[in-house]
C-alpha positions in Angstrom: 313.9 122.8 -5.8 311.6 120.7 -3.6 309.3 118.3 -5.4 305.8 118.2 -3.9 304.5 114.7 -3.8 300.7 114.7 -4.1 298.0 112.2 -4.4 296.2 114.0 -7.3 292.6 113.0 -7.6 291.7 115.6 -10.3 293.5 116.6 -13.5 294.5 120.2 -13.7 291.3 121.1 -15.7 289.1 119.3 -13.1 290.8 121.2 -10.3 290.2 124.5 -11.9 286.5 123.6 -12.3 286.2 122.3 -8.8 287.9 125.4 -7.3 285.0 127.6 -8.3 282.2 125.2 -7.7 279.7 126.0 -5.0 280.6 124.3 -1.7 284.2 123.6 -2.8 286.8 123.7 0.0 288.7 126.1 -2.2 285.8 128.5 -2.8 286.4 130.6 0.3 290.0 131.1 -0.4 289.1 132.1 -4.0 286.5 134.5 -2.7 289.2 136.3 -0.6 291.9 136.2 -3.2 290.3 137.0 -6.5 293.7 138.0 -8.0 294.7 134.3 -7.6 291.9 133.1 -9.9 293.2 131.2 -12.9 293.2 133.5 -16.0 292.6 130.8 -18.6 289.8 128.3 -19.4 289.4 125.1 -17.4 291.3 123.1 -19.9 294.3 125.4 -19.7 293.9 127.5 -16.5 297.5 129.0 -16.5 298.0 129.2 -20.2 298.0 133.1 -20.4 300.6 133.4 -17.7 302.7 130.6 -19.2 302.6 132.3 -22.7 303.6 135.6 -21.2 306.5 134.1 -19.2 307.8 132.0 -22.0 307.7 135.0 -24.3 309.4 137.3 -21.9 312.2 135.0 -21.0 312.5 133.4 -24.5 312.0 129.8 -23.5 309.7 127.1 -24.9 306.3 127.0 -23.3 306.7 123.2 -23.1 309.5 123.7 -20.6 307.3 125.8 -18.3 304.4 123.5 -18.5 306.5 120.4 -17.9 308.0 121.9 -14.7 304.6 123.1 -13.5 303.1 119.7 -14.0 305.9 118.0 -12.2 306.2 120.5 -9.3 302.5 121.0 -8.4 300.4 119.4 -11.1 299.0 122.9 -11.7 297.5 123.1 -8.3 297.7 126.3 -6.3 296.3 124.8 -3.0 296.6 121.7 -1.0 294.0 121.2 1.8 292.9 124.8 1.5 296.5 126.2 1.9 298.8 127.6 -0.8 300.8 124.7 -1.9 304.2 124.5 0.0 306.6 121.6 0.1 308.2 120.1 3.3 311.4 122.0 2.2 309.5 125.2 2.0 309.2 125.5 -1.8 306.3 127.7 -2.8 303.5 127.9 -5.4 302.8 126.5 -8.8 306.5 126.2 -9.7 307.7 125.3 -6.2 310.3 128.1 -5.7 312.5 128.2 -2.6 312.2 131.6 -0.7 315.7 132.8 -1.7 315.2 131.8 -5.3 311.9 133.7 -5.5 313.6 136.7 -3.7 316.4 136.7 -6.2 314.1 136.5 -9.3 311.8 139.2 -7.7 314.8 141.5 -7.4 316.1 140.9 -10.8 312.7 141.1 -12.6 310.6 143.5 -10.8 308.1 141.0 -9.4 305.7 141.5 -6.5 306.3 140.4 -2.9 303.9 137.4 -2.9 305.7 134.2 -4.0 302.3 132.3 -4.2 300.7 134.8 -6.6 300.4 132.6 -9.7 301.4 135.3 -12.3 304.6 136.2 -10.5 305.4 132.6 -9.4 305.3 131.6 -13.0 307.4 134.5 -14.2 309.9 133.8 -11.4 310.1 130.1 -12.2 310.5 130.8 -15.9 313.2 133.3 -15.2 315.0 130.8 -13.1 314.6 128.1 -15.9 316.2 130.6 -18.4 319.1 131.3 -16.0 319.8 127.6 -15.4 319.5 126.8 -19.1 322.0 129.5 -20.0 324.4 128.0 -17.5 323.8 124.3 -18.1 321.7 123.7 -21.2 319.0 121.2 -21.4 318.2 119.0 -19.5 320.9 120.2 -17.1 318.6 123.2 -16.2 316.2 120.6 -14.8 318.8 119.1 -12.4 319.8 122.6 -11.3 316.1 123.6 -10.8 315.5 120.5 -8.6 318.8 120.0 -6.7 320.3 123.5 -7.0 323.2 124.7 -9.2 325.9 123.9 -6.5 324.8 120.3 -6.4 324.9 120.1 -10.2 328.3 121.7 -10.3 329.5 119.0 -7.9 328.2 116.2 -10.2 329.7 117.8 -13.3 333.1 118.5 -11.7 333.6 115.4 -9.4 331.2 112.8 -10.8 329.4 112.7 -7.4 326.0 111.0 -8.0 323.0 113.2 -8.2 320.3 112.6 -5.5 317.8 110.0 -6.4 315.0 112.6 -6.4 316.9 114.6 -9.1 317.5 111.5 -11.2 313.8 110.6 -11.0 312.9 114.3 -11.8 315.1 114.1 -14.9 313.6 110.9 -16.0 310.1 112.2 -15.6 310.4 115.7 -17.0 313.0 115.5 -19.7 310.9 113.6 -22.2 308.3 116.3 -21.9 310.6 119.2 -22.9 309.6 118.8 -26.6 312.0 118.9 -29.5 312.3 122.6 -30.3 315.5 122.9 -28.5 318.2 120.1 -28.7 319.4 118.3 -25.5 323.1 118.4 -24.7 325.6 117.3 -22.0 325.7 114.1 -20.0 322.1 114.4 -18.8 320.8 114.2 -22.4 320.5 110.5 -21.9 317.3 111.1 -19.9 315.6 112.4 -23.1 313.3 110.5 -25.3 314.5 108.8 -28.5 312.6 111.4 -30.6 314.4 114.4 -29.0 317.5 115.9 -30.7 320.9 115.9 -29.1 323.7 118.3 -29.9 327.3 118.6 -28.7 326.7 122.1 -27.2 323.6 123.9 -25.9 321.5 125.8 -28.5 321.6 129.6 -27.9 318.2 130.9 -27.1 316.9 134.4 -28.2 317.7 137.3 -25.9 315.2 137.6 -23.1 313.1 140.8 -22.8 314.3 143.4 -20.4 312.9 143.2 -16.9 309.8 145.3 -16.3 309.8 147.6 -13.2 307.3 146.8 -10.5 304.8 149.7 -9.9 
């Protein structure tokens, strides 16, 4: 999963306010794409979508928020264009095209990977899949580097990419303490986070809705 490295001059709340301000460089895009408008208040613009996705896929909201913050800072656009990494990862949760296509097919999502609602649903679905496979914070390493690369690390001890190591160090402490960390990557957690010998089972995710 490509990590977009941005020079962020606004907090997420400030960006949401700027995006709809008269004369904003984002205003023309918002005028053409009303469906992309953030559904929540300026202080939590993506909150309704995050709540929906976390409920549907039975993962803590903190996880979704932490990944969005790391991947895009909550920004939809960079220089007036939908945010895309140099590797081709797309949208708020920076999903690679094949990952979005897989989540779209499995969960009845729409065709636009940049549409915030479906991007958050797809990213959260992928988080849940990677958690079920690797636990926490292993799902972060799989999200960033891909499951094959994480399998290589777990099976052979081959060092993870520096980007993934930095990703783990940055995001793991923000996962909260509602679910215990486990596995060799738990060392990236904060002292206040619980650690268990095995991953904690999460509730069963809701059935996928069909796309109209």
